[in-house]
C-alpha beads as a LAMMPS data file, in Angstrom:
LAMMPS data file: protein, C-alpha beads

281 atoms
280 bonds

1 atom types
1 bond types

-500.0 500.0 xlo xhi
-500.0 500.0 ylo yhi
-500.0 500.0 zlo zhi

Masses

1 110.0

Atoms # bond

1 1 1 397.013 -479.645 -377.692
2 1 1 393.211 -480.052 -377.611
3 1 1 390.559 -477.909 -376.093
4 1 1 389.536 -480.729 -373.552
5 1 1 393.104 -480.495 -371.975
6 1 1 392.644 -476.644 -371.705
7 1 1 389.327 -476.862 -370.217
8 1 1 390.082 -479.492 -367.762
9 1 1 393.368 -477.815 -366.531
10 1 1 396.095 -479.639 -368.021
11 1 1 399.114 -477.774 -366.416
12 1 1 401.254 -478.534 -369.307
13 1 1 398.909 -476.950 -371.831
14 1 1 398.101 -473.923 -369.642
15 1 1 400.624 -471.418 -371.414
16 1 1 399.928 -472.666 -374.775
17 1 1 397.398 -470.644 -377.167
18 1 1 394.446 -472.293 -378.543
19 1 1 395.055 -470.734 -381.986
20 1 1 398.509 -469.857 -382.954
21 1 1 398.860 -466.383 -384.168
22 1 1 399.374 -466.000 -387.819
23 1 1 402.949 -464.921 -388.942
24 1 1 402.963 -461.976 -391.292
25 1 1 404.145 -462.642 -394.648
26 1 1 406.742 -460.525 -396.522
27 1 1 408.287 -457.648 -394.468
28 1 1 408.036 -457.228 -390.709
29 1 1 405.356 -454.741 -389.557
30 1 1 407.840 -452.132 -388.574
31 1 1 407.791 -448.810 -390.635
32 1 1 411.526 -448.669 -390.881
33 1 1 411.740 -452.016 -392.444
34 1 1 409.785 -451.148 -395.428
35 1 1 411.910 -449.735 -398.484
36 1 1 409.790 -447.392 -400.500
37 1 1 411.034 -447.009 -403.950
38 1 1 410.831 -443.372 -405.432
39 1 1 409.030 -443.602 -408.774
40 1 1 410.127 -439.999 -409.867
41 1 1 412.782 -437.611 -409.235
42 1 1 412.156 -434.418 -406.688
43 1 1 410.381 -431.812 -408.898
44 1 1 410.986 -428.968 -406.355
45 1 1 414.028 -427.339 -405.014
46 1 1 414.298 -427.768 -401.206
47 1 1 417.102 -425.279 -400.613
48 1 1 416.571 -422.527 -398.384
49 1 1 416.371 -419.768 -401.036
50 1 1 413.711 -420.193 -403.921
51 1 1 415.126 -420.198 -407.220
52 1 1 413.365 -419.285 -410.439
53 1 1 414.115 -421.599 -413.314
54 1 1 414.270 -419.741 -416.614
55 1 1 413.884 -420.780 -420.199
56 1 1 415.542 -418.938 -423.106
57 1 1 416.031 -415.867 -420.978
58 1 1 418.716 -413.550 -422.340
59 1 1 420.806 -411.190 -420.538
60 1 1 424.149 -409.148 -420.897
61 1 1 427.134 -409.357 -418.702
62 1 1 429.940 -406.822 -418.360
63 1 1 433.261 -408.065 -417.557
64 1 1 436.683 -406.240 -417.683
65 1 1 435.063 -403.568 -419.887
66 1 1 433.817 -406.020 -422.447
67 1 1 430.070 -406.979 -422.877
68 1 1 428.898 -410.640 -423.501
69 1 1 425.486 -411.894 -424.246
70 1 1 424.554 -414.690 -421.744
71 1 1 421.799 -416.991 -421.035
72 1 1 419.972 -416.956 -417.659
73 1 1 419.520 -420.496 -416.243
74 1 1 417.993 -419.318 -412.941
75 1 1 417.587 -416.552 -410.786
76 1 1 417.137 -416.002 -407.083
77 1 1 417.213 -413.195 -404.308
78 1 1 420.903 -413.571 -403.747
79 1 1 422.033 -414.165 -407.094
80 1 1 422.032 -415.757 -410.622
81 1 1 423.199 -418.708 -412.611
82 1 1 424.092 -417.793 -416.244
83 1 1 425.447 -419.807 -419.182
84 1 1 428.373 -417.887 -421.104
85 1 1 430.949 -418.494 -423.706
86 1 1 433.715 -416.777 -421.779
87 1 1 435.002 -417.664 -418.468
88 1 1 435.991 -415.026 -415.638
89 1 1 438.071 -415.722 -412.662
90 1 1 436.598 -416.664 -409.420
91 1 1 435.631 -413.384 -407.359
92 1 1 435.906 -411.356 -410.272
93 1 1 433.351 -408.479 -410.166
94 1 1 430.884 -408.240 -413.281
95 1 1 427.766 -406.422 -413.932
96 1 1 424.570 -408.260 -414.850
97 1 1 422.011 -406.356 -417.017
98 1 1 418.585 -407.660 -416.843
99 1 1 416.692 -404.820 -418.756
100 1 1 415.762 -401.072 -418.331
101 1 1 417.042 -399.731 -414.931
102 1 1 418.090 -403.651 -414.267
103 1 1 422.103 -403.296 -413.734
104 1 1 423.288 -405.181 -410.640
105 1 1 426.831 -405.722 -409.582
106 1 1 427.819 -409.230 -409.131
107 1 1 430.750 -411.237 -407.825
108 1 1 431.689 -414.503 -409.643
109 1 1 430.976 -417.165 -406.913
110 1 1 431.790 -420.632 -408.807
111 1 1 432.515 -421.827 -412.245
112 1 1 431.351 -425.097 -413.730
113 1 1 431.707 -425.723 -417.535
114 1 1 429.865 -422.908 -419.387
115 1 1 428.001 -422.114 -416.199
116 1 1 428.730 -419.171 -413.826
117 1 1 427.360 -418.762 -410.421
118 1 1 426.979 -414.886 -409.508
119 1 1 426.175 -413.352 -406.129
120 1 1 424.685 -410.025 -406.164
121 1 1 426.063 -407.171 -404.310
122 1 1 424.161 -406.489 -400.968
123 1 1 423.806 -402.599 -401.032
124 1 1 421.460 -400.701 -403.007
125 1 1 423.156 -399.310 -406.232
126 1 1 422.751 -395.537 -406.452
127 1 1 422.784 -394.963 -410.327
128 1 1 424.012 -391.274 -410.333
129 1 1 427.208 -389.143 -410.529
130 1 1 429.766 -389.735 -407.810
131 1 1 429.209 -386.385 -406.723
132 1 1 425.531 -386.642 -406.601
133 1 1 425.969 -390.036 -404.782
134 1 1 428.122 -388.275 -402.078
135 1 1 425.417 -385.556 -401.452
136 1 1 422.803 -388.309 -401.174
137 1 1 424.919 -390.376 -398.760
138 1 1 425.717 -387.295 -396.556
139 1 1 421.974 -386.248 -396.322
140 1 1 421.180 -389.921 -395.424
141 1 1 423.866 -390.178 -392.599
142 1 1 422.955 -386.852 -391.163
143 1 1 419.193 -387.433 -391.075
144 1 1 418.929 -391.171 -390.434
145 1 1 421.784 -391.689 -388.079
146 1 1 422.070 -388.211 -386.191
147 1 1 422.687 -389.903 -382.813
148 1 1 425.822 -391.960 -383.931
149 1 1 429.201 -390.563 -382.799
150 1 1 432.064 -390.674 -385.138
151 1 1 435.719 -390.477 -384.296
152 1 1 437.328 -387.628 -385.783
153 1 1 440.250 -389.189 -387.965
154 1 1 440.608 -386.285 -390.304
155 1 1 443.973 -385.044 -391.520
156 1 1 445.403 -381.829 -392.745
157 1 1 445.031 -381.428 -396.342
158 1 1 442.378 -381.710 -399.052
159 1 1 439.200 -383.177 -397.753
160 1 1 437.965 -386.016 -400.062
161 1 1 434.406 -384.393 -400.499
162 1 1 435.906 -381.162 -401.852
163 1 1 437.554 -382.660 -404.967
164 1 1 435.818 -381.833 -408.098
165 1 1 436.236 -385.318 -409.664
166 1 1 435.420 -388.116 -406.903
167 1 1 435.328 -392.023 -407.009
168 1 1 432.092 -393.488 -405.960
169 1 1 432.513 -395.059 -402.614
170 1 1 430.739 -398.557 -401.814
171 1 1 428.561 -397.875 -399.256
172 1 1 426.796 -400.439 -396.656
173 1 1 423.089 -399.309 -397.030
174 1 1 420.240 -401.364 -398.326
175 1 1 416.883 -399.511 -399.000
176 1 1 413.408 -401.267 -398.846
177 1 1 410.066 -399.999 -399.930
178 1 1 406.561 -400.778 -400.261
179 1 1 405.140 -401.667 -403.877
180 1 1 401.263 -400.950 -404.333
181 1 1 400.249 -402.978 -407.119
182 1 1 397.304 -405.070 -408.619
183 1 1 395.075 -404.519 -405.273
184 1 1 397.944 -405.841 -403.093
185 1 1 400.832 -404.386 -401.073
186 1 1 404.243 -406.208 -401.156
187 1 1 407.485 -405.284 -399.292
188 1 1 410.238 -404.959 -401.725
189 1 1 413.965 -404.586 -401.666
190 1 1 415.533 -401.803 -403.884
191 1 1 418.423 -403.265 -405.851
192 1 1 419.183 -400.110 -407.721
193 1 1 417.465 -396.709 -408.286
194 1 1 418.140 -393.685 -410.338
195 1 1 415.894 -390.703 -411.396
196 1 1 414.367 -392.586 -414.261
197 1 1 413.602 -395.978 -412.436
198 1 1 414.393 -398.787 -410.287
199 1 1 415.066 -402.547 -409.906
200 1 1 413.210 -404.108 -407.277
201 1 1 413.324 -407.583 -405.693
202 1 1 409.696 -408.818 -405.165
203 1 1 408.672 -412.120 -403.310
204 1 1 405.254 -411.875 -405.229
205 1 1 404.860 -411.810 -408.930
206 1 1 404.394 -408.508 -410.520
207 1 1 402.782 -408.097 -413.746
208 1 1 404.550 -406.466 -416.791
209 1 1 402.664 -403.355 -417.761
210 1 1 401.290 -402.853 -414.389
211 1 1 400.802 -399.117 -412.995
212 1 1 402.013 -399.521 -409.414
213 1 1 403.181 -397.000 -406.935
214 1 1 406.527 -397.440 -404.982
215 1 1 406.590 -395.957 -401.547
216 1 1 409.965 -395.249 -400.145
217 1 1 408.787 -392.805 -397.398
218 1 1 405.777 -390.491 -396.730
219 1 1 407.847 -387.825 -398.779
220 1 1 408.730 -390.347 -401.566
221 1 1 405.768 -391.984 -403.228
222 1 1 406.677 -392.774 -406.945
223 1 1 403.995 -393.471 -409.642
224 1 1 405.717 -395.978 -411.977
225 1 1 405.241 -398.850 -414.876
226 1 1 406.510 -402.312 -414.811
227 1 1 408.895 -402.538 -417.721
228 1 1 410.092 -406.098 -417.342
229 1 1 410.089 -408.932 -414.770
230 1 1 412.691 -411.776 -414.757
231 1 1 412.219 -414.225 -411.618
232 1 1 411.815 -412.030 -408.391
233 1 1 413.573 -409.135 -410.113
234 1 1 411.387 -406.467 -411.540
235 1 1 412.278 -403.206 -413.585
236 1 1 410.336 -400.168 -412.929
237 1 1 410.121 -396.998 -415.147
238 1 1 409.094 -393.774 -413.125
239 1 1 406.465 -391.524 -414.528
240 1 1 408.539 -388.399 -413.659
241 1 1 411.962 -387.927 -412.758
242 1 1 412.819 -389.014 -409.140
243 1 1 414.730 -386.527 -406.827
244 1 1 417.515 -388.783 -405.588
245 1 1 417.941 -386.547 -402.324
246 1 1 414.492 -387.983 -401.218
247 1 1 416.169 -391.100 -400.357
248 1 1 417.044 -389.467 -397.173
249 1 1 413.496 -389.368 -396.051
250 1 1 413.722 -393.336 -395.832
251 1 1 416.016 -394.836 -393.202
252 1 1 417.978 -397.566 -394.889
253 1 1 419.314 -400.773 -393.299
254 1 1 423.062 -400.952 -392.780
255 1 1 425.020 -404.131 -393.685
256 1 1 427.614 -404.853 -390.551
257 1 1 431.248 -405.115 -391.085
258 1 1 432.293 -408.370 -392.527
259 1 1 428.836 -409.233 -393.727
260 1 1 430.425 -410.427 -396.937
261 1 1 434.194 -410.630 -397.443
262 1 1 433.709 -410.554 -401.322
263 1 1 432.554 -406.876 -401.055
264 1 1 434.831 -404.322 -399.732
265 1 1 432.094 -401.600 -398.695
266 1 1 432.975 -399.215 -396.436
267 1 1 431.557 -399.237 -392.843
268 1 1 429.333 -396.185 -391.786
269 1 1 432.255 -394.680 -389.919
270 1 1 434.491 -394.733 -392.836
271 1 1 431.843 -393.590 -395.277
272 1 1 431.292 -390.634 -392.805
273 1 1 435.001 -389.744 -392.912
274 1 1 434.984 -390.060 -396.652
275 1 1 432.151 -387.486 -396.980
276 1 1 433.401 -385.149 -394.153
277 1 1 433.824 -382.289 -396.681
278 1 1 430.193 -382.836 -397.843
279 1 1 428.980 -382.894 -394.350
280 1 1 429.961 -379.295 -393.702
281 1 1 427.646 -377.843 -396.360

Bonds

1 1 1 2
2 1 2 3
3 1 3 4
4 1 4 5
5 1 5 6
6 1 6 7
7 1 7 8
8 1 8 9
9 1 9 10
10 1 10 11
11 1 11 12
12 1 12 13
13 1 13 14
14 1 14 15
15 1 15 16
16 1 16 17
17 1 17 18
18 1 18 19
19 1 19 20
20 1 20 21
21 1 21 22
22 1 22 23
23 1 23 24
24 1 24 25
25 1 25 26
26 1 26 27
27 1 27 28
28 1 28 29
29 1 29 30
30 1 30 31
31 1 31 32
32 1 32 33
33 1 33 34
34 1 34 35
35 1 35 36
36 1 36 37
37 1 37 38
38 1 38 39
39 1 39 40
40 1 40 41
41 1 41 42
42 1 42 43
43 1 43 44
44 1 44 45
45 1 45 46
46 1 46 47
47 1 47 48
48 1 48 49
49 1 49 50
50 1 50 51
51 1 51 52
52 1 52 53
53 1 53 54
54 1 54 55
55 1 55 56
56 1 56 57
57 1 57 58
58 1 58 59
59 1 59 60
60 1 60 61
61 1 61 62
62 1 62 63
63 1 63 64
64 1 64 65
65 1 65 66
66 1 66 67
67 1 67 68
68 1 68 69
69 1 69 70
70 1 70 71
71 1 71 72
72 1 72 73
73 1 73 74
74 1 74 75
75 1 75 76
76 1 76 77
77 1 77 78
78 1 78 79
79 1 79 80
80 1 80 81
81 1 81 82
82 1 82 83
83 1 83 84
84 1 84 85
85 1 85 86
86 1 86 87
87 1 87 88
88 1 88 89
89 1 89 90
90 1 90 91
91 1 91 92
92 1 92 93
93 1 93 94
94 1 94 95
95 1 95 96
96 1 96 97
97 1 97 98
98 1 98 99
99 1 99 100
100 1 100 101
101 1 101 102
102 1 102 103
103 1 103 104
104 1 104 105
105 1 105 106
106 1 106 107
107 1 107 108
108 1 108 109
109 1 109 110
110 1 110 111
111 1 111 112
112 1 112 113
113 1 113 114
114 1 114 115
115 1 115 116
116 1 116 117
117 1 117 118
118 1 118 119
119 1 119 120
120 1 120 121
121 1 121 122
122 1 122 123
123 1 123 124
124 1 124 125
125 1 125 126
126 1 126 127
127 1 127 128
128 1 128 129
129 1 129 130
130 1 130 131
131 1 131 132
132 1 132 133
133 1 133 134
134 1 134 135
135 1 135 136
136 1 136 137
137 1 137 138
138 1 138 139
139 1 139 140
140 1 140 141
141 1 141 142
142 1 142 143
143 1 143 144
144 1 144 145
145 1 145 146
146 1 146 147
147 1 147 148
148 1 148 149
149 1 149 150
150 1 150 151
151 1 151 152
152 1 152 153
153 1 153 154
154 1 154 155
155 1 155 156
156 1 156 157
157 1 157 158
158 1 158 159
159 1 159 160
160 1 160 161
161 1 161 162
162 1 162 163
163 1 163 164
164 1 164 165
165 1 165 166
166 1 166 167
167 1 167 168
168 1 168 169
169 1 169 170
170 1 170 171
171 1 171 172
172 1 172 173
173 1 173 174
174 1 174 175
175 1 175 176
176 1 176 177
177 1 177 178
178 1 178 179
179 1 179 180
180 1 180 181
181 1 181 182
182 1 182 183
183 1 183 184
184 1 184 185
185 1 185 186
186 1 186 187
187 1 187 188
188 1 188 189
189 1 189 190
190 1 190 191
191 1 191 192
192 1 192 193
193 1 193 194
194 1 194 195
195 1 195 196
196 1 196 197
197 1 197 198
198 1 198 199
199 1 199 200
200 1 200 201
201 1 201 202
202 1 202 203
203 1 203 204
204 1 204 205
205 1 205 206
206 1 206 207
207 1 207 208
208 1 208 209
209 1 209 210
210 1 210 211
211 1 211 212
212 1 212 213
213 1 213 214
214 1 214 215
215 1 215 216
216 1 216 217
217 1 217 218
218 1 218 219
219 1 219 220
220 1 220 221
221 1 221 222
222 1 222 223
223 1 223 224
224 1 224 225
225 1 225 226
226 1 226 227
227 1 227 228
228 1 228 229
229 1 229 230
230 1 230 231
231 1 231 232
232 1 232 233
233 1 233 234
234 1 234 235
235 1 235 236
236 1 236 237
237 1 237 238
238 1 238 239
239 1 239 240
240 1 240 241
241 1 241 242
242 1 242 243
243 1 243 244
244 1 244 245
245 1 245 246
246 1 246 247
247 1 247 248
248 1 248 249
249 1 249 250
250 1 250 251
251 1 251 252
252 1 252 253
253 1 253 254
254 1 254 255
255 1 255 256
256 1 256 257
257 1 257 258
258 1 258 259
259 1 259 260
260 1 260 261
261 1 261 262
262 1 262 263
263 1 263 264
264 1 264 265
265 1 265 266
266 1 266 267
267 1 267 268
268 1 268 269
269 1 269 270
270 1 270 271
271 1 271 272
272 1 272 273
273 1 273 274
274 1 274 275
275 1 275 276
276 1 276 277
277 1 277 278
278 1 278 279
279 1 279 280
280 1 280 281
């Protein structure tokens, strides 16, 4: 068409534009029509739990009474991946030794070639004799859960708490604490604890050789030294022996029934029944 027709009202030209819109070259202008090629692979792990990739980190694994040297591939709050020259069965229980005061019980979660996926036990490991553990747990139940009502299911006969030799009972309790280190305060999970030290899980890096204070309660404040750190797991060495009975001054969290089918820990009621003989002292 021409501009003269447009000006003087040619009806046939009224709906025709003076200048045709330029058509875009290449792809259409919608975002979903453009294919973006990824130039590199993903460099971060987007899974819910952060995992610490390790390099040439050695550890020891105990399985069926035998000790094996393994390589730690990665470590997270819930478990670890190791490379080993032996192959356990799925769901087998093993102990992973990371360093001084660094033993944690694990279950075999998966197997792939020489790689073994391990899941950490949920409860805090009390590294002491079975009798001492029973006394600590008895005191914890009495002080931390005084309002709980337990059904009396005792039978006539010898109380399990009166035996001279006891088998340690898996309990459902998880202790936490506060670590004061390098001018900062961090909430930590207690993986295991003994009179000489503890293994903790920290979301914040902790410097080996640091001299932090681990607070479990107002009555249990422990000066210690960081002996080792692997991923988010940290080994602490106490400056003086810790009285395990002081654990009762700090209320633990309790894993509910069925929290993990791989771990046959006692419920609080079952633990109360097991320790009934000690509860009377």
